[in-house]
The first five atom37 places (N, CA, C, CB, O) and aatype in JSON, in Angstrom:
{
  "aatype": [12, 6, 11, 6, 0, 6, 7, 2, 3, 0, 0, 0, 11, 11, 11, 3, 5, 11, 0, 10, 16, 10, 9, 8, 5, 15, 10, 3, 6, 11, 12, 13, 11, 11, 19, 0, 15, 15, 16, 16, 15, 11, 5, 0, 17, 3, 19, 9, 5, 0, 15, 13, 5, 7, 19, 3, 11, 19, 11, 11, 19, 1, 10, 11, 16, 10, 1, 7, 6, 13, 6, 15, 10, 8, 11, 16, 3, 15, 6, 15, 19, 10, 3, 18, 9, 15, 1, 19, 10, 19, 19, 16, 2, 5, 12, 11, 1, 18, 7, 6, 3, 19, 11, 3, 6, 1, 9, 19, 7, 11, 9, 10],
  "atom_mask": [
    [1, 1, 1, 1, 1],
    [1, 1, 1, 1, 1],
    [1, 1, 1, 1, 1],
    [1, 1, 1, 1, 1],
    [1, 1, 1, 1, 1],
    [1, 1, 1, 1, 1],
    [1, 1, 1, 0, 1],
    [1, 1, 1, 1, 1],
    [1, 1, 1, 1, 1],
    [1, 1, 1, 1, 1],
    [1, 1, 1, 1, 1],
    [1, 1, 1, 1, 1],
    [1, 1, 1, 1, 1],
    [1, 1, 1, 1, 1],
    [1, 1, 1, 1, 1],
    [1, 1, 1, 1, 1],
    [1, 1, 1, 1, 1],
    [1, 1, 1, 1, 1],
    [1, 1, 1, 1, 1],
    [1, 1, 1, 1, 1],
    [1, 1, 1, 1, 1],
    [1, 1, 1, 1, 1],
    [1, 1, 1, 1, 1],
    [1, 1, 1, 1, 1],
    [1, 1, 1, 1, 1],
    [1, 1, 1, 1, 1],
    [1, 1, 1, 1, 1],
    [1, 1, 1, 1, 1],
    [1, 1, 1, 1, 1],
    [1, 1, 1, 1, 1],
    [1, 1, 1, 1, 1],
    [1, 1, 1, 1, 1],
    [1, 1, 1, 1, 1],
    [1, 1, 1, 1, 1],
    [1, 1, 1, 1, 1],
    [1, 1, 1, 1, 1],
    [1, 1, 1, 1, 1],
    [1, 1, 1, 1, 1],
    [1, 1, 1, 1, 1],
    [1, 1, 1, 1, 1],
    [1, 1, 1, 1, 1],
    [1, 1, 1, 1, 1],
    [1, 1, 1, 1, 1],
    [1, 1, 1, 1, 1],
    [1, 1, 1, 1, 1],
    [1, 1, 1, 1, 1],
    [1, 1, 1, 1, 1],
    [1, 1, 1, 1, 1],
    [1, 1, 1, 1, 1],
    [1, 1, 1, 1, 1],
    [1, 1, 1, 1, 1],
    [1, 1, 1, 1, 1],
    [1, 1, 1, 1, 1],
    [1, 1, 1, 0, 1],
    [1, 1, 1, 1, 1],
    [1, 1, 1, 1, 1],
    [1, 1, 1, 1, 1],
    [1, 1, 1, 1, 1],
    [1, 1, 1, 1, 1],
    [1, 1, 1, 1, 1],
    [1, 1, 1, 1, 1],
    [1, 1, 1, 1, 1],
    [1, 1, 1, 1, 1],
    [1, 1, 1, 1, 1],
    [1, 1, 1, 1, 1],
    [1, 1, 1, 1, 1],
    [1, 1, 1, 1, 1],
    [1, 1, 1, 0, 1],
    [1, 1, 1, 1, 1],
    [1, 1, 1, 1, 1],
    [1, 1, 1, 1, 1],
    [1, 1, 1, 1, 1],
    [1, 1, 1, 1, 1],
    [1, 1, 1, 1, 1],
    [1, 1, 1, 1, 1],
    [1, 1, 1, 1, 1],
    [1, 1, 1, 1, 1],
    [1, 1, 1, 1, 1],
    [1, 1, 1, 1, 1],
    [1, 1, 1, 1, 1],
    [1, 1, 1, 1, 1],
    [1, 1, 1, 1, 1],
    [1, 1, 1, 1, 1],
    [1, 1, 1, 1, 1],
    [1, 1, 1, 1, 1],
    [1, 1, 1, 1, 1],
    [1, 1, 1, 1, 1],
    [1, 1, 1, 1, 1],
    [1, 1, 1, 1, 1],
    [1, 1, 1, 1, 1],
    [1, 1, 1, 1, 1],
    [1, 1, 1, 1, 1],
    [1, 1, 1, 1, 1],
    [1, 1, 1, 1, 1],
    [1, 1, 1, 1, 1],
    [1, 1, 1, 1, 1],
    [1, 1, 1, 1, 1],
    [1, 1, 1, 1, 1],
    [1, 1, 1, 0, 1],
    [1, 1, 1, 1, 1],
    [1, 1, 1, 1, 1],
    [1, 1, 1, 1, 1],
    [1, 1, 1, 1, 1],
    [1, 1, 1, 1, 1],
    [1, 1, 1, 1, 1],
    [1, 1, 1, 1, 1],
    [1, 1, 1, 1, 1],
    [1, 1, 1, 1, 1],
    [1, 1, 1, 0, 1],
    [1, 1, 1, 1, 1],
    [1, 1, 1, 1, 1],
    [1, 1, 1, 1, 1]
  ],
  "atom_positions": [
    [[0.82, -0.98, 0.06], [0.04, 0.05, -0.07], [1.13, 1.11, 0.02], [-1.13, 0.1, 0.94], [1.02, 1.99, -0.83]],
    [[2.15, 1.24, 0.87], [2.89, 2.9, 0.99], [3.72, 2.51, -0.35], [4.13, 3.41, 2.75], [3.85, 3.64, -0.83]],
    [[4.16, 1.92, -0.96], [4.67, 1.96, -2.05], [4.34, 2.16, -3.31], [5.03, 1.3, -2.05], [5.07, 2.31, -4.29]],
    [[2.14, 2.15, -3.15], [1.62, 2.74, -4.25], [1.0, 4.06, -4.09], [0.77, 1.91, -4.77], [0.54, 4.82, -4.94]],
    [[1.09, 4.2, -2.62], [1.05, 5.6, -3.1], [1.98, 6.39, -3.09], [0.3, 6.22, -2.6], [1.75, 7.49, -3.6]],
    [[3.33, 6.12, -2.54], [4.59, 6.5, -3.02], [4.66, 7.15, -4.31], [5.37, 5.45, -3.04], [5.04, 8.29, -4.59]],
    [[4.09, 5.92, -5.27], [4.12, 5.9, -6.84], [3.47, 7.09, -7.15], [0.0, 0.0, 0.0], [3.92, 8.01, -7.82]],
    [[2.27, 7.01, -6.57], [1.02, 8.21, -7.07], [1.25, 9.43, -6.7], [-0.41, 8.05, -6.5], [0.72, 10.42, -7.19]],
    [[2.14, 9.41, -5.75], [2.69, 10.72, -5.13], [3.86, 11.6, -6.56], [3.77, 10.12, -3.39], [3.8, 12.72, -7.06]],
    [[4.95, 10.28, -6.84], [5.9, 10.33, -7.79], [5.34, 10.82, -9.18], [6.51, 9.0, -7.88], [6.08, 11.42, -9.96]],
    [[4.39, 10.64, -9.38], [3.29, 10.29, -10.64], [2.86, 11.86, -10.77], [1.72, 8.99, -10.19], [2.99, 12.64, -11.72]],
    [[2.25, 12.07, -9.38], [1.64, 14.09, -9.14], [2.91, 14.93, -9.57], [1.23, 14.76, -6.98], [3.11, 15.8, -10.42]],
    [[3.71, 14.29, -8.6], [4.79, 15.29, -9.31], [5.42, 15.86, -10.27], [5.39, 15.21, -9.18], [5.65, 17.05, -10.48]],
    [[5.81, 14.45, -11.13], [5.96, 14.84, -12.42], [5.0, 15.23, -13.11], [6.44, 14.07, -13.03], [5.3, 16.05, -13.98]],
    [[4.06, 14.95, -13.04], [3.01, 15.58, -13.93], [2.85, 17.3, -13.73], [1.54, 14.81, -13.54], [2.66, 18.04, -14.7]],
    [[2.93, 17.71, -12.55], [3.1, 19.05, -12.42], [4.11, 19.66, -12.91], [3.09, 19.36, -11.36], [4.01, 20.72, -13.53]],
    [[5.15, 19.08, -12.69], [6.55, 19.67, -12.89], [6.36, 19.79, -14.61], [8.03, 18.53, -12.22], [6.77, 20.74, -15.27]],
    [[5.68, 18.63, -15.16], [5.51, 19.03, -16.67], [5.0, 20.14, -17.1], [4.8, 18.25, -17.3], [5.42, 20.92, -17.95]],
    [[3.5, 20.17, -16.08], [2.67, 21.67, -16.43], [3.31, 22.74, -16.63], [1.8, 22.17, -15.45], [3.2, 23.53, -17.56]],
    [[4.32, 22.78, -15.31], [4.95, 23.66, -14.81], [5.89, 24.22, -16.1], [5.63, 23.1, -13.55], [5.68, 25.37, -16.48]],
    [[6.78, 23.54, -16.68], [7.68, 23.44, -17.81], [6.66, 24.2, -18.68], [8.19, 21.85, -18.32], [6.83, 25.39, -18.94]],
    [[5.7, 23.57, -19.09], [4.8, 24.35, -20.5], [4.14, 25.61, -20.22], [3.49, 23.42, -21.1], [3.84, 26.35, -21.15]],
    [[3.72, 26.07, -18.36], [3.62, 27.51, -18.25], [4.86, 28.46, -18.94], [3.54, 27.76, -16.72], [4.75, 29.31, -19.82]],
    [[5.76, 28.12, -18.41], [6.85, 28.52, -18.45], [7.05, 29.1, -20.03], [7.71, 27.43, -17.95], [6.96, 30.24, -20.48]],
    [[7.32, 27.96, -20.58], [7.59, 27.86, -22.18], [6.56, 28.59, -22.97], [7.58, 26.32, -22.71], [6.81, 28.89, -24.13]],
    [[5.33, 28.92, -22.38], [4.27, 29.75, -22.75], [4.28, 31.14, -22.87], [3.42, 29.55, -22.03], [3.75, 31.8, -23.76]],
    [[4.99, 31.59, -21.79], [5.32, 32.95, -21.29], [6.2, 34.0, -21.87], [5.79, 32.79, -20.21], [7.29, 33.66, -22.33]],
    [[5.89, 35.06, -21.88], [7.34, 36.03, -22.64], [7.96, 36.62, -21.48], [6.9, 37.52, -23.85], [7.19, 36.47, -20.53]],
    [[8.73, 37.06, -21.24], [9.85, 37.39, -20.67], [9.19, 37.88, -19.45], [10.77, 38.33, -21.45], [9.36, 37.32, -18.37]],
    [[8.22, 39.21, -19.63], [8.22, 39.93, -18.52], [7.3, 38.86, -17.44], [7.57, 41.51, -18.86], [7.43, 38.79, -16.21]],
    [[6.55, 38.25, -18.13], [5.68, 37.08, -17.31], [6.37, 35.99, -16.54], [4.81, 36.28, -18.29], [6.05, 35.51, -15.45]],
    [[7.14, 35.76, -17.15], [8.27, 34.74, -16.68], [8.77, 34.6, -15.28], [9.44, 35.02, -17.38], [8.86, 33.7, -14.44]],
    [[9.15, 36.32, -15.42], [10.22, 36.86, -14.3], [8.77, 36.61, -13.13], [11.08, 38.98, -14.59], [8.98, 36.16, -12.0]],
    [[7.64, 36.89, -13.51], [6.66, 37.03, -12.47], [6.94, 35.68, -11.71], [5.07, 37.25, -13.03], [7.49, 35.58, -10.62]],
    [[6.4, 34.51, -12.61], [6.07, 33.29, -12.06], [7.69, 32.26, -11.9], [4.79, 32.61, -13.17], [7.58, 31.17, -11.34]],
    [[8.59, 32.53, -12.23], [10.02, 31.89, -12.1], [10.02, 31.41, -10.57], [11.36, 33.06, -12.46], [10.74, 30.44, -10.31]],
    [[9.46, 31.85, -9.78], [10.39, 31.48, -8.11], [8.87, 30.26, -8.2], [10.54, 33.36, -6.12], [9.15, 29.25, -7.56]],
    [[7.74, 30.2, -8.69], [7.03, 29.36, -8.22], [7.55, 28.09, -8.19], [6.01, 29.42, -8.76], [8.48, 27.76, -8.91]],
    [[7.03, 27.38, -7.42], [7.73, 25.74, -7.72], [6.52, 25.03, -7.8], [8.84, 24.95, -6.41], [6.91, 23.9, -7.53]],
    [[5.28, 24.94, -7.99], [4.02, 24.19, -8.41], [3.43, 25.25, -9.55], [2.87, 23.88, -6.99], [3.63, 26.46, -9.64]],
    [[2.51, 24.27, -10.52], [1.89, 24.94, -11.39], [0.71, 25.26, -10.94], [1.84, 24.39, -12.47], [-0.02, 25.62, -11.86]],
    [[0.08, 25.28, -9.67], [-0.78, 26.14, -9.4], [-0.45, 27.46, -9.02], [-1.43, 25.66, -8.63], [-1.11, 28.43, -9.41]],
    [[0.94, 27.59, -7.95], [1.2, 28.44, -7.81], [1.74, 29.61, -8.64], [1.56, 28.13, -7.19], [1.65, 30.79, -8.31]],
    [[2.4, 29.08, -9.92], [2.3, 29.99, -11.6], [1.14, 29.77, -11.73], [3.14, 29.5, -13.11], [0.9, 30.44, -10.73]],
    [[0.06, 29.42, -12.08], [-1.2, 29.75, -12.56], [-2.14, 31.12, -11.64], [-1.98, 28.26, -12.5], [-2.77, 31.95, -12.3]],
    [[-2.13, 31.17, -10.45], [-2.45, 31.81, -9.35], [-1.54, 33.41, -9.62], [-2.0, 30.79, -7.93], [-2.12, 34.46, -9.9]],
    [[-0.41, 33.31, -9.52], [0.55, 34.72, -10.16], [-0.33, 35.05, -11.71], [2.72, 34.14, -10.6], [-0.92, 36.11, -11.93]],
    [[-0.27, 34.01, -12.58], [-0.61, 34.97, -13.83], [-2.13, 35.11, -13.55], [-0.25, 34.28, -15.51], [-2.59, 36.15, -14.02]],
    [[-2.93, 34.41, -12.96], [-4.08, 35.09, -13.05], [-4.27, 36.47, -12.22], [-5.03, 34.16, -12.7], [-4.75, 37.52, -12.66]],
    [[-3.9, 36.28, -11.25], [-3.7, 37.95, -10.14], [-3.19, 38.69, -11.43], [-2.12, 38.03, -8.41], [-4.05, 39.33, -12.06]],
    [[-2.27, 38.69, -11.77], [-1.59, 39.52, -13.07], [-2.78, 40.15, -13.87], [-0.66, 38.44, -14.2], [-3.06, 41.35, -13.87]],
    [[-3.37, 39.28, -14.48], [-4.45, 39.59, -15.62], [-5.98, 40.2, -14.86], [-4.78, 37.93, -16.57], [-6.66, 40.91, -15.61]],
    [[-6.47, 39.97, -13.59], [-7.29, 40.58, -13.16], [-7.65, 41.53, -13.44], [-7.23, 40.63, -12.44], [-8.77, 41.85, -13.83]],
    [[-6.14, 42.55, -13.19], [-6.19, 43.86, -13.0], [-6.15, 44.68, -14.95], [0.0, 0.0, 0.0], [-6.46, 45.78, -15.4]],
    [[-5.72, 43.64, -15.45], [-5.9, 43.92, -16.92], [-7.56, 43.9, -17.35], [-5.03, 42.72, -17.8], [-8.07, 44.68, -18.16]],
    [[-8.21, 42.91, -16.68], [-9.75, 43.02, -17.12], [-10.25, 44.27, -16.64], [-10.7, 41.84, -16.55], [-10.9, 44.98, -17.41]],
    [[-10.0, 44.66, -15.32], [-10.35, 46.09, -14.99], [-10.17, 46.79, -15.74], [-9.87, 46.64, -14.1], [-11.1, 47.5, -16.14]],
    [[-9.27, 46.86, -16.11], [-8.75, 48.32, -17.2], [-9.65, 48.28, -18.44], [-6.88, 48.22, -17.9], [-10.37, 49.22, -18.78]],
    [[-9.56, 47.15, -19.08], [-10.69, 46.88, -20.2], [-11.55, 47.3, -20.06], [-11.12, 45.83, -20.51], [-11.87, 48.22, -20.82]],
    [[-12.55, 46.86, -18.89], [-13.87, 47.26, -18.69], [-13.87, 48.9, -18.46], [-14.48, 46.43, -17.45], [-14.59, 49.63, -19.13]],
    [[-13.28, 49.22, -17.78], [-13.2, 51.03, -17.86], [-13.02, 51.48, -18.96], [-12.1, 51.77, -17.15], [-13.7, 52.43, -19.34]],
    [[-12.11, 50.95, -19.71], [-11.79, 51.56, -21.08], [-12.86, 51.52, -22.19], [-10.62, 50.87, -21.64], [-12.98, 52.41, -23.03]],
    [[-13.79, 50.16, -22.08], [-14.73, 50.05, -23.03], [-15.71, 51.07, -22.11], [-15.24, 48.39, -23.44], [-14.87, 51.98, -22.17]],
    [[-16.57, 51.55, -21.48], [-17.37, 51.99, -20.96], [-17.09, 53.52, -21.41], [-17.39, 51.54, -19.64], [-18.0, 54.08, -22.01]],
    [[-15.72, 54.34, -21.12], [-15.24, 55.18, -21.86], [-15.39, 55.37, -23.14], [-14.34, 55.13, -21.71], [-15.45, 56.55, -23.47]],
    [[-15.48, 54.59, -23.99], [-15.52, 54.27, -25.02], [-17.07, 54.5, -25.74], [-14.98, 53.05, -24.91], [-17.42, 55.36, -26.55]],
    [[-17.86, 53.4, -25.11], [-19.29, 53.64, -25.05], [-19.97, 55.07, -25.22], [-19.67, 53.16, -23.84], [-20.78, 55.47, -26.05]],
    [[-19.38, 55.67, -24.18], [-19.71, 56.89, -23.6], [-19.18, 57.93, -25.03], [0.0, 0.0, 0.0], [-19.82, 58.85, -25.55]],
    [[-17.97, 57.47, -25.38], [-17.47, 58.6, -26.34], [-18.28, 57.86, -27.5], [-15.56, 58.85, -26.59], [-17.77, 58.29, -28.53]],
    [[-18.96, 57.26, -27.72], [-19.67, 56.53, -28.89], [-21.16, 57.39, -29.06], [-19.93, 54.71, -28.47], [-21.57, 57.77, -30.16]],
    [[-21.63, 57.52, -28.25], [-22.93, 58.02, -27.85], [-22.88, 59.48, -28.28], [-23.24, 57.83, -26.28], [-23.67, 60.03, -29.05]],
    [[-21.81, 60.04, -27.64], [-21.82, 61.61, -27.71], [-21.3, 61.93, -29.01], [-20.93, 62.35, -26.58], [-21.28, 63.13, -29.32]],
    [[-20.93, 61.21, -29.71], [-20.2, 61.75, -30.99], [-21.64, 62.12, -32.07], [-18.95, 60.31, -31.76], [-22.52, 61.36, -32.46]],
    [[-21.43, 63.66, -32.33], [-21.75, 64.14, -33.42], [-21.23, 65.16, -34.62], [-22.53, 64.42, -33.05], [-20.41, 66.06, -34.43]],
    [[-21.76, 64.91, -35.71], [-21.0, 65.97, -36.96], [-20.99, 67.26, -36.25], [-21.93, 66.19, -38.62], [-21.86, 67.77, -35.55]],
    [[-19.69, 67.72, -36.62], [-20.2, 69.21, -36.32], [-20.13, 69.87, -37.87], [-19.07, 70.14, -35.06], [-19.84, 69.16, -38.83]],
    [[-20.4, 71.23, -38.01], [-20.84, 71.95, -39.13], [-19.9, 72.15, -40.14], [-21.3, 73.11, -38.77], [-20.12, 72.25, -41.35]],
    [[-18.39, 72.21, -39.3], [-17.51, 72.52, -40.1], [-16.53, 71.12, -40.92], [-16.74, 73.5, -39.23], [-15.84, 71.0, -41.93]],
    [[-17.01, 70.18, -39.7], [-16.51, 68.79, -40.43], [-17.12, 67.83, -41.57], [-16.41, 67.93, -39.45], [-18.26, 67.38, -41.52]],
    [[-16.42, 67.63, -42.38], [-16.72, 66.81, -43.75], [-17.44, 65.42, -43.29], [-15.16, 66.44, -44.67], [-17.45, 65.13, -42.1]],
    [[-17.92, 64.72, -44.07], [-18.97, 63.55, -43.74], [-17.89, 62.35, -43.98], [-20.55, 63.47, -44.89], [-17.94, 61.18, -43.58]],
    [[-17.14, 62.84, -44.58], [-15.55, 61.63, -44.5], [-15.17, 61.47, -43.0], [-13.81, 62.41, -45.38], [-15.29, 60.5, -42.26]],
    [[-14.61, 62.85, -42.77], [-13.99, 62.94, -41.13], [-14.77, 62.52, -40.19], [-13.68, 64.3, -40.6], [-14.29, 61.99, -39.19]],
    [[-16.44, 62.73, -40.41], [-16.95, 61.96, -39.26], [-17.08, 60.42, -38.99], [-18.07, 62.36, -39.15], [-16.99, 59.83, -37.92]],
    [[-17.34, 59.87, -40.39], [-17.25, 58.31, -40.65], [-16.15, 57.99, -40.07], [-17.22, 57.79, -42.1], [-16.26, 57.17, -39.16]],
    [[-14.88, 58.47, -40.37], [-13.67, 57.97, -40.26], [-13.34, 58.05, -38.39], [-12.6, 58.94, -41.37], [-12.51, 57.44, -37.72]],
    [[-14.32, 59.02, -38.01], [-14.34, 59.21, -36.28], [-14.77, 58.32, -35.56], [-15.1, 60.22, -35.75], [-14.22, 57.82, -34.58]],
    [[-16.28, 57.97, -36.25], [-17.0, 56.75, -36.0], [-16.5, 55.74, -35.91], [-17.77, 56.5, -36.7], [-16.52, 55.08, -34.87]],
    [[-15.82, 55.29, -37.19], [-15.06, 53.82, -37.39], [-14.17, 53.83, -36.29], [-14.16, 53.57, -38.87], [-14.44, 52.97, -35.45]],
    [[-13.01, 54.68, -35.98], [-11.91, 54.89, -35.09], [-12.54, 54.33, -33.56], [-11.41, 56.62, -35.14], [-12.07, 53.44, -32.84]],
    [[-13.74, 55.18, -33.34], [-13.98, 54.45, -32.12], [-14.8, 53.08, -31.86], [-14.53, 55.31, -31.4], [-14.86, 52.65, -30.7]],
    [[-15.37, 52.44, -32.82], [-15.89, 51.48, -32.85], [-15.11, 50.23, -32.85], [-16.58, 51.62, -33.67], [-15.38, 49.12, -32.39]],
    [[-13.7, 50.83, -33.71], [-12.84, 49.7, -33.91], [-12.44, 49.54, -32.67], [-11.73, 49.81, -34.87], [-12.46, 48.4, -32.22]],
    [[-12.02, 50.58, -31.88], [-11.45, 50.7, -30.41], [-12.64, 49.66, -29.38], [-11.43, 52.69, -29.88], [-12.24, 48.88, -28.52]],
    [[-13.62, 49.81, -29.6], [-14.52, 48.97, -28.89], [-14.76, 47.55, -29.19], [-15.63, 49.52, -28.95], [-15.41, 46.82, -28.43]],
    [[-14.3, 47.2, -30.19], [-14.55, 45.72, -30.63], [-12.88, 45.27, -30.27], [-15.17, 45.5, -32.6], [-12.46, 44.15, -30.0]],
    [[-12.42, 46.05, -30.34], [-11.12, 45.41, -29.88], [-10.92, 45.28, -28.39], [-9.96, 46.18, -30.4], [-10.02, 44.59, -27.92]],
    [[-12.02, 46.14, -27.46], [-11.83, 45.63, -26.25], [-12.9, 44.17, -26.02], [-12.12, 46.91, -25.21], [-12.98, 43.58, -24.94]],
    [[-13.45, 43.88, -26.92], [-14.48, 42.84, -27.04], [-16.18, 43.24, -27.02], [0.0, 0.0, 0.0], [-17.11, 42.71, -26.42]],
    [[-16.14, 44.3, -27.87], [-17.57, 44.86, -27.48], [-18.22, 44.52, -29.13], [-17.56, 46.89, -26.86], [-17.8, 45.01, -30.18]],
    [[-19.04, 43.82, -29.01], [-20.27, 43.1, -30.12], [-20.77, 44.73, -30.82], [-22.06, 41.98, -28.99], [-21.81, 45.18, -30.34]],
    [[-20.16, 45.48, -31.78], [-20.85, 46.34, -32.1], [-21.55, 46.25, -33.24], [-20.28, 47.22, -32.04], [-20.72, 45.87, -34.07]],
    [[-22.71, 46.39, -33.82], [-23.63, 45.72, -35.06], [-23.87, 46.97, -35.62], [-25.14, 44.78, -34.7], [-24.14, 48.08, -35.17]],
    [[-23.64, 46.31, -37.1], [-22.98, 47.5, -38.32], [-24.54, 48.3, -38.26], [-22.38, 46.65, -40.44], [-24.6, 49.41, -38.8]],
    [[-25.8, 47.75, -37.62], [-26.85, 48.84, -38.0], [-26.56, 50.02, -36.77], [-28.64, 48.13, -37.96], [-26.77, 51.22, -36.93]],
    [[-26.12, 49.51, -35.77], [-25.84, 50.38, -34.72], [-24.71, 51.42, -35.69], [-25.16, 49.45, -33.19], [-24.98, 52.57, -36.05]],
    [[-23.65, 50.81, -35.94], [-22.98, 52.18, -36.97], [-23.38, 53.01, -37.93], [-22.12, 51.89, -37.67], [-22.94, 54.16, -37.92]],
    [[-24.43, 52.53, -39.11], [-24.96, 53.39, -39.56], [-26.01, 54.36, -39.04], [-25.21, 52.93, -40.32], [-26.24, 55.5, -39.45]],
    [[-26.69, 53.55, -37.88], [-27.15, 54.69, -37.13], [-26.56, 55.66, -36.73], [0.0, 0.0, 0.0], [-26.96, 56.78, -37.06]],
    [[-25.7, 55.54, -36.08], [-24.99, 56.73, -35.87], [-24.28, 57.79, -36.52], [-24.39, 56.48, -35.34], [-23.91, 58.88, -36.06]],
    [[-24.06, 57.02, -38.33], [-23.68, 57.52, -39.01], [-24.95, 58.66, -39.49], [-23.09, 56.58, -39.77], [-25.0, 59.89, -39.48]],
    [[-25.32, 58.23, -39.64], [-26.94, 58.82, -40.42], [-27.8, 59.96, -39.43], [-28.25, 57.22, -40.61], [-28.87, 60.43, -39.82]]
  ]
}
């Protein structure tokens, strides 16, 4: 019984080290430095998760700002139609980059 438990423990450690190696290989240099001191894949994963939580919050705030900017877009009298369309597309492309699903109908409605 005891040898079987040791075998399972060794196999689990081997799997964990393999997972940790895969995590290390998939990271850029900056992120690698953050997880380099981790001794288990769970520790490394926790560090990665904590690092990206702030990124998600920043994305949400930026998207909220872009939504407000989109809603307040209006063509000025001195602005050409092409310039206005360009401004609308710049904002909508940024919104899409942050994960917003902006329908074409909404964009056309804003332009019209």
